[in-house]
C-alpha positions, 0 to 999 in steps of 0.5 A: 499500499502506498502512503500519502507522502509517496504519492503527494505533491509538493508543487503545483499549489500555494498558500495565502493568507486568510485576507488574501484568499481568493474565492476561487483559483485555477490551482490549488490554494491552502489558505493559512491562519495567522499562526500558519495552520491550514484553514481551508483550500481553494480550487477550481470548484471554490472553497473547501475544508482543509482535510488533513491526511497523515504522511505514513497513512495509506492512501487505499485506507481512504475507502473507509471514510466515505465523507472524505470521498464525498468532498473530493468527488464533490470538488475538494482539489486536495488533501493536505499531507501532514507530518508532525502537524506540519504541511508537507504537501498535497495529495491531489484528487486525481492521485487519489482516484488513480490510487484507489482504482490501483488498489481496487485492480490489485485486490482480486476480491474487490468490486468496484464501479466507475460511471461518469464520475460516480464511484464506489469502492469496496474490498479489503482496505486498511483503515487510514492511520490518523484522523481528520482535523477541523477547526471550528470557526466560532471558538478555534477548537480543532476536533479530530474526527473520523469523518468530516462533520455534517450540521448538527454535530456538536462542537467538542469546545463545549460552548453549545454551538454546532460544529458542522455549521461553523466549520472554516476547514 
């Protein structure tokens, strides 16, 4: 199984501060807060959450996280590859799809369908090593979750608001 670090790119993207963040971009832009932490990602489809994957995480393990795959299918340009909490590169959507399909082909027991961008992955894939880290826009709490939170998810910051409604990435 190939890891995020093996498949990531360190080129083809740029960073911007929150004040300089574009609404959309032909390339991938990682928007950083005042301390340099990723807040969200901007690409041709607009703004999306900054979803992190550990450098040593097997990319085929993403099949166990349907929320992440939905974000990629909906236009999230890339996942952020981190090592020790530091951004070291991007794992773009095309590489994610190619690796998942390669893993399907290598697994004789797996069944997959690919129809006009709609795809479903089944088979014996390892779970990812790390959790998804998201930051609440209201209180700044960083939550580690297995799936990207939906509306109605309570913020772990214990201030009574909902995480899924206040995310910045």
